[in-house]
TIBAMI-853219 format. One record per residue (C-alpha): x, y, z; residue in three letters; residue number from 1. Coordinates in steps of 0.05 Angstrom, whole numbers, plus 5000, padded with zeros to 4 digits. Layout:
# TIBAMI-853219
<<X Y Z> "ala" NUM>,
...
END
This chain:
# TIBAMI-853219
<<4366 7223 1352> "met" 1>,
<<4420 7224 1417> "lys" 2>,
<<4437 7151 1390> "arg" 3>,
<<4451 7179 1315> "thr" 4>,
<<4500 7237 1341> "his" 5>,
<<4539 7191 1385> "leu" 6>,
<<4548 7133 1330> "val" 7>,
<<4576 7197 1273> "trp" 8>,
<<4623 7213 1339> "ser" 9>,
<<4645 7154 1341> "leu" 10>,
<<4651 7140 1278> "ser" 11>,
<<4699 7197 1267> "val" 12>,
<<4739 7186 1326> "leu" 13>,
<<4743 7118 1301> "ala" 14>,
<<4780 7133 1231> "ile" 15>,
<<4830 7174 1277> "leu" 16>,
<<4854 7123 1315> "thr" 17>,
<<4845 7063 1267> "ser" 18>,
<<4897 7008 1290> "thr" 19>,
<<4884 6953 1226> "gly" 20>,
<<4965 6961 1215> "arg" 21>,
<<5023 6983 1235> "pro" 22>,
<<5029 7041 1287> "asp" 23>,
<<5097 7083 1305> "val" 24>,
<<5051 7125 1341> "phe" 25>,
<<5019 7081 1382> "asn" 26>,
<<5066 7019 1398> "met" 27>,
<<5064 6959 1439> "pro" 28>,
<<5066 6960 1520> "ser" 29>,
<<5128 6969 1532> "gly" 30>,
<<5165 7003 1477> "gln" 31>,
<<5173 7065 1463> "thr" 32>,
<<5126 7111 1408> "ser" 33>,
<<5132 7166 1356> "val" 34>,
<<5123 7225 1400> "gln" 35>,
<<5131 7299 1380> "phe" 36>,
<<5145 7366 1414> "val" 37>,
<<5129 7424 1382> "thr" 38>,
<<5179 7482 1373> "ile" 39>,
<<5152 7545 1372> "gly" 40>,
<<5177 7613 1374> "asp" 41>,
<<5169 7628 1307> "pro" 42>,
<<5212 7681 1267> "gly" 43>,
<<5273 7660 1321> "asn" 44>,
<<5337 7694 1303> "thr" 45>,
<<5395 7659 1279> "ala" 46>,
<<5453 7634 1333> "asp" 47>,
<<5513 7682 1314> "pro" 48>,
<<5553 7636 1365> "gly" 49>,
<<5566 7579 1309> "thr" 50>,
<<5592 7627 1256> "gly" 51>,
<<5538 7597 1211> "ser" 52>,
<<5479 7629 1243> "phe" 53>,
<<5441 7564 1239> "tyr" 54>,
<<5379 7549 1279> "gly" 55>,
<<5323 7613 1251> "ser" 56>,
<<5251 7578 1225> "val" 57>,
<<5207 7621 1209> "gly" 58>,
<<5140 7574 1228> "tyr" 59>,
<<5113 7527 1278> "val" 60>,
<<5132 7450 1274> "tyr" 61>,
<<5145 7379 1309> "lys" 62>,
<<5194 7348 1325> "ile" 63>,
<<5207 7274 1344> "asp" 64>,
<<5216 7280 1423> "lys" 65>,
<<5262 7216 1406> "tyr" 66>,
<<5308 7179 1363> "asp" 67>,
<<5265 7127 1310> "val" 68>,
<<5286 7065 1343> "thr" 69>,
<<5297 6986 1323> "thr" 70>,
<<5225 6974 1349> "ala" 71>,
<<5190 7025 1305> "gln" 72>,
<<5232 7003 1246> "tyr" 73>,
<<5216 6939 1258> "thr" 74>,
<<5156 6955 1244> "gln" 75>,
<<5168 6991 1175> "phe" 76>,
<<5209 6937 1159> "leu" 77>,
<<5145 6885 1166> "asn" 78>,
<<5100 6934 1135> "ala" 79>,
<<5137 6939 1065> "val" 80>,
<<5196 6902 1064> "ala" 81>,
<<5182 6830 1049> "ala" 82>,
<<5228 6843 0987> "thr" 83>,
<<5272 6892 1000> "asp" 84>,
<<5299 6924 0927> "pro" 85>,
<<5314 6981 0966> "tyr" 86>,
<<5357 6958 1025> "ser" 87>,
<<5318 6991 1079> "leu" 88>,
<<5350 6924 1110> "tyr" 89>,
<<5422 6934 1124> "ser" 90>,
<<5454 6848 1160> "pro" 91>,
<<5500 6909 1196> "leu" 92>,
<<5429 6912 1240> "met" 93>,
<<5439 6838 1259> "ala" 94>,
<<5516 6843 1273> "thr" 95>,
<<5544 6903 1300> "asp" 96>,
<<5522 6918 1369> "tyr" 97>,
<<5528 6831 1379> "pro" 98>,
<<5593 6832 1351> "ser" 99>,
<<5622 6876 1399> "ile" 100>,
<<5584 6842 1455> "gly" 101>,
<<5517 6868 1466> "ser" 102>,
<<5459 6843 1440> "asn" 103>,
<<5414 6896 1402> "leu" 104>,
<<5390 6918 1322> "gly" 105>,
<<5345 6879 1282> "ile" 106>,
<<5342 6812 1258> "thr" 107>,
<<5324 6788 1185> "arg" 108>,
<<5290 6715 1167> "asn" 109>,
<<5263 6673 1106> "gly" 110>,
<<5268 6694 1030> "asn" 111>,
<<5264 6752 0977> "pro" 112>,
<<5187 6753 0982> "gly" 113>,
<<5173 6729 1046> "ser" 114>,
<<5227 6762 1092> "tyr" 115>,
<<5209 6778 1158> "thr" 116>,
<<5236 6819 1226> "tyr" 117>,
<<5244 6817 1289> "ser" 118>,
<<5277 6863 1349> "val" 119>,
<<5333 6836 1373> "leu" 120>,
<<5342 6861 1453> "gly" 121>,
<<5323 6925 1478> "asn" 122>,
<<5281 6960 1420> "gly" 123>,
<<5274 7027 1450> "asn" 124>,
<<5344 7037 1433> "val" 125>,
<<5355 7081 1362> "pro" 126>,
<<5362 7053 1300> "val" 127>,
<<5424 7046 1272> "phe" 128>,
<<5461 7026 1200> "asp" 129>,
<<5408 7068 1167> "val" 130>,
<<5417 7120 1113> "ser" 131>,
<<5392 7181 1078> "trp" 132>,
<<5360 7143 1041> "gly" 133>,
<<5327 7090 1093> "asp" 134>,
<<5318 7150 1128> "ala" 135>,
<<5277 7194 1078> "ala" 136>,
<<5235 7115 1053> "arg" 137>,
<<5209 7116 1137> "phe" 138>,
<<5184 7191 1128> "ser" 139>,
<<5149 7165 1058> "asn" 140>,
<<5115 7111 1095> "trp" 141>,
<<5102 7166 1150> "leu" 142>,
<<5061 7203 1093> "gln" 143>,
<<5032 7153 1064> "asn" 144>,
<<4996 7129 1125> "gly" 145>,
<<5041 7067 1142> "gln" 146>,
<<5013 7027 1094> "pro" 147>,
<<5031 6948 1080> "thr" 148>,
<<5055 6931 1011> "gly" 149>,
<<5110 6923 0964> "ala" 150>,
<<5157 6988 0970> "glu" 151>,
<<5138 7033 0917> "gly" 152>,
<<5084 7101 0894> "pro" 153>,
<<5041 7102 0950> "gly" 154>,
<<5093 7066 1005> "thr" 155>,
<<5168 7079 1005> "thr" 156>,
<<5181 7117 0944> "glu" 157>,
<<5130 7177 0941> "thr" 158>,
<<5097 7225 0999> "gly" 159>,
<<5149 7271 1032> "ala" 160>,
<<5211 7262 0985> "tyr" 161>,
<<5204 7229 0904> "thr" 162>,
<<5254 7185 0908> "leu" 163>,
<<5224 7122 0839> "asn" 164>,
<<5270 7077 0856> "gly" 165>,
<<5337 7126 0858> "val" 166>,
<<5392 7077 0896> "met" 167>,
<<5458 7119 0875> "ser" 168>,
<<5490 7170 0931> "asn" 169>,
<<5484 7222 0858> "ile" 170>,
<<5416 7210 0849> "glu" 171>,
<<5396 7208 0923> "leu" 172>,
<<5433 7273 0923> "phe" 173>,
<<5378 7307 0877> "gln" 174>,
<<5324 7291 0925> "val" 175>,
<<5287 7349 0960> "asn" 176>,
<<5223 7350 1001> "arg" 177>,
<<5157 7357 0976> "asn" 178>,
<<5123 7418 0990> "ala" 179>,
<<5069 7419 1030> "gly" 180>,
<<5081 7348 1069> "val" 181>,
<<5077 7327 1144> "thr" 182>,
<<5125 7290 1165> "tyr" 183>,
<<5200 7293 1137> "phe" 184>,
<<5269 7280 1162> "arg" 185>,
<<5282 7367 1197> "pro" 186>,
<<5320 7405 1166> "ser" 187>,
<<5388 7421 1189> "glu" 188>,
<<5353 7495 1220> "asp" 189>,
<<5293 7454 1248> "glu" 190>,
<<5339 7408 1280> "trp" 191>,
<<5389 7456 1308> "tyr" 192>,
<<5330 7507 1330> "lys" 193>,
<<5295 7439 1374> "ala" 194>,
<<5355 7413 1400> "ala" 195>,
<<5395 7487 1421> "tyr" 196>,
<<5351 7542 1415> "tyr" 197>,
<<5331 7564 1494> "lys" 198>,
<<5254 7588 1468> "gly" 199>,
<<5212 7635 1504> "ser" 200>,
<<5212 7689 1457> "gly" 201>,
<<5247 7699 1383> "thr" 202>,
<<5314 7731 1404> "asn" 203>,
<<5333 7689 1464> "ala" 204>,
<<5399 7656 1451> "ser" 205>,
<<5438 7591 1450> "tyr" 206>,
<<5456 7531 1494> "trp" 207>,
<<5512 7490 1470> "ser" 208>,
<<5491 7437 1484> "tyr" 209>,
<<5423 7396 1474> "ala" 210>,
<<5426 7390 1544> "thr" 211>,
<<5401 7463 1558> "gln" 212>,
<<5475 7470 1572> "ser" 213>,
<<5548 7507 1555> "asn" 214>,
<<5574 7461 1600> "ala" 215>,
<<5607 7391 1565> "glu" 216>,
<<5551 7329 1591> "pro" 217>,
<<5574 7276 1636> "ser" 218>,
<<5574 7212 1607> "asn" 219>,
<<5544 7183 1679> "val" 220>,
<<5475 7135 1663> "leu" 221>,
<<5437 7172 1702> "ser" 222>,
<<5356 7181 1706> "ala" 223>,
<<5362 7250 1747> "val" 224>,
<<5425 7289 1727> "gly" 225>,
<<5408 7349 1695> "thr" 226>,
<<5464 7351 1648> "asn" 227>,
<<5484 7270 1624> "asn" 228>,
<<5485 7249 1556> "ala" 229>,
<<5506 7181 1527> "asn" 230>,
<<5581 7193 1503> "his" 231>,
<<5655 7163 1514> "tyr" 232>,
<<5681 7208 1559> "glu" 233>,
<<5754 7191 1563> "asn" 234>,
<<5798 7132 1577> "asp" 235>,
<<5789 7123 1652> "ser" 236>,
<<5713 7132 1654> "asn" 237>,
<<5696 7106 1584> "gly" 238>,
<<5628 7087 1556> "tyr" 239>,
<<5567 7108 1590> "thr" 240>,
<<5541 7033 1572> "asp" 241>,
<<5599 6989 1571> "pro" 242>,
<<5560 6934 1567> "ala" 243>,
<<5507 6958 1509> "asn" 244>,
<<5535 7010 1478> "phe" 245>,
<<5473 7042 1459> "leu" 246>,
<<5414 7068 1519> "thr" 247>,
<<5348 7065 1499> "ser" 248>,
<<5320 7132 1482> "val" 249>,
<<5299 7190 1529> "gly" 250>,
<<5348 7145 1586> "thr" 251>,
<<5379 7223 1607> "phe" 252>,
<<5304 7235 1638> "ala" 253>,
<<5319 7302 1667> "ser" 254>,
<<5374 7335 1609> "ser" 255>,
<<5325 7353 1560> "pro" 256>,
<<5326 7410 1516> "ser" 257>,
<<5285 7465 1524> "ala" 258>,
<<5225 7444 1473> "tyr" 259>,
<<5235 7378 1512> "gly" 260>,
<<5266 7328 1454> "thr" 261>,
<<5322 7283 1482> "phe" 262>,
<<5388 7248 1460> "asp" 263>,
<<5396 7307 1406> "gln" 264>,
<<5468 7318 1445> "ser" 265>,
<<5492 7231 1442> "gly" 266>,
<<5472 7164 1429> "asn" 267>,
<<5464 7167 1361> "val" 268>,
<<5475 7226 1300> "phe" 269>,
<<5419 7250 1270> "gln" 270>,
<<5412 7261 1189> "trp" 271>,
<<5379 7323 1166> "thr" 272>,
<<5350 7344 1097> "asp" 273>,
<<5398 7396 1091> "thr" 274>,
<<5451 7379 1031> "lys" 275>,
<<5525 7402 1029> "tyr" 276>,
<<5577 7402 0966> "ser" 277>,
<<5647 7420 0972> "gly" 278>,
<<5712 7383 0952> "pro" 279>,
<<5710 7320 1002> "gly" 280>,
<<5642 7318 0972> "gly" 281>,
<<5564 7322 0958> "ala" 282>,
<<5519 7290 1018> "gly" 283>,
<<5474 7310 1074> "phe" 284>,
<<5488 7347 1139> "ala" 285>,
<<5480 7298 1191> "phe" 286>,
<<5491 7330 1279> "arg" 287>,
<<5490 7301 1347> "gly" 288>,
<<5547 7263 1374> "gly" 289>,
<<5533 7188 1394> "ser" 290>,
<<5560 7147 1446> "trp" 291>,
<<5625 7127 1407> "tyr" 292>,
<<5650 7195 1410> "gly" 293>,
<<5669 7240 1463> "thr" 294>,
<<5637 7304 1474> "ala" 295>,
<<5668 7341 1430> "asn" 296>,
<<5617 7317 1383> "asn" 297>,
<<5555 7341 1412> "met" 298>,
<<5560 7418 1412> "pro" 299>,
<<5532 7463 1366> "ser" 300>,
<<5582 7489 1318> "ser" 301>,
<<5598 7419 1311> "val" 302>,
<<5569 7394 1239> "gln" 303>,
<<5590 7334 1196> "leu" 304>,
<<5574 7300 1124> "val" 305>,
<<5563 7243 1094> "ser" 306>,
<<5531 7220 1021> "thr" 307>,
<<5467 7190 1032> "pro" 308>,
<<5483 7118 1024> "leu" 309>,
<<5531 7123 1093> "gly" 310>,
<<5514 7075 1151> "glu" 311>,
<<5544 7072 1211> "asp" 312>,
<<5539 7048 1277> "ala" 313>,
<<5528 7109 1310> "phe" 314>,
<<5480 7140 1257> "val" 315>,
<<5404 7153 1271> "gly" 316>,
<<5357 7202 1255> "phe" 317>,
<<5286 7226 1276> "arg" 318>,
<<5233 7248 1239> "val" 319>,
<<5198 7328 1240> "ala" 320>,
<<5131 7340 1227> "met" 321>,
<<5081 7408 1210> "val" 322>,
<<5008 7384 1224> "pro" 323>,
<<4956 7378 1159> "glu" 324>,
<<4907 7440 1171> "pro" 325>,
<<4849 7381 1157> "ser" 326>,
<<4871 7355 1218> "thr" 327>,
<<4867 7396 1260> "phe" 328>,
<<4791 7414 1219> "ala" 329>,
<<4769 7330 1227> "leu" 330>,
<<4804 7336 1307> "leu" 331>,
<<4747 7396 1307> "gly" 332>,
<<4694 7357 1277> "ile" 333>,
<<4691 7307 1331> "ala" 334>,
<<4701 7346 1380> "ser" 335>,
<<4640 7384 1351> "val" 336>,
<<4593 7317 1344> "gly" 337>,
<<4611 7303 1406> "phe" 338>,
<<4590 7350 1442> "leu" 339>,
<<4522 7357 1402> "ile" 340>,
<<4517 7281 1428> "trp" 341>,
<<4526 7306 1503> "ala" 342>,
<<4484 7374 1498> "arg" 343>,
<<4426 7325 1469> "cys" 344>,
<<4425 7277 1529> "arg" 345>,
END
């Protein structure tokens, strides 16, 4: 009786913690894993200070504590991109930073059908040169349980977003987040709230920067400064890290948002899944500023828009999630099973 309960309990836990395939939630030692922080205070007021009233979200959700890193994205590529028909890999990932004096990125080796990918330099920096479509396909991969297999339905083309091979700006702009999914690009409101809302209630105000400050952050490379971010300050002070340009996610350990996210101001801009169209064209919003620009790009008042296929050395992304009720239920069952075994002892 005791042994039966123990085996049953451990079997359920094994289902939850299987490591038989790539797992960005449990990266190897020394590499940053995908970690989520909870964004509470559902039904909070929007920010009237921006003039556009962003930031109101009516439900509890989670968002990645950090940007997706080059090491995490490399796991994704090695899982699905042996052929890479949808260009999840950009050659710029191997050349943008080495070409300007650093040694960061992702390299590709082999031939179509047998491509393999490796981290170049520090794998804890944000991934870059990713389009909105790339970020959506990464979300689909998470939604589908991080499978290993060719890009297609069940790996990259279905899940959080129904893509089915679309590769043009026009087609990608028509894509919407599917209902009831777990992993996805944050909307602009979801991203904005995680970055700037002060929390601890539904009628709190907003910070101007995602470092819990209304004052422009310093660009000093420090883990202890309480209002620091990776950006270009001026001709005298220059870049935060002139040798590498990018900094490891979470480097500014004492400059989090109120909810505990890092680098929503500076390092790289981040895609959202909110659409805009106008005289200049149609695209998706991205926010946050970067190492390349000044602090003028980082405050809550700044929103940029790019076409879905846009790629740049200073644009990356993070993921958000709403946990499935069934996940909580399964965890509860596992806990009950363990308690039953413990009581039977």
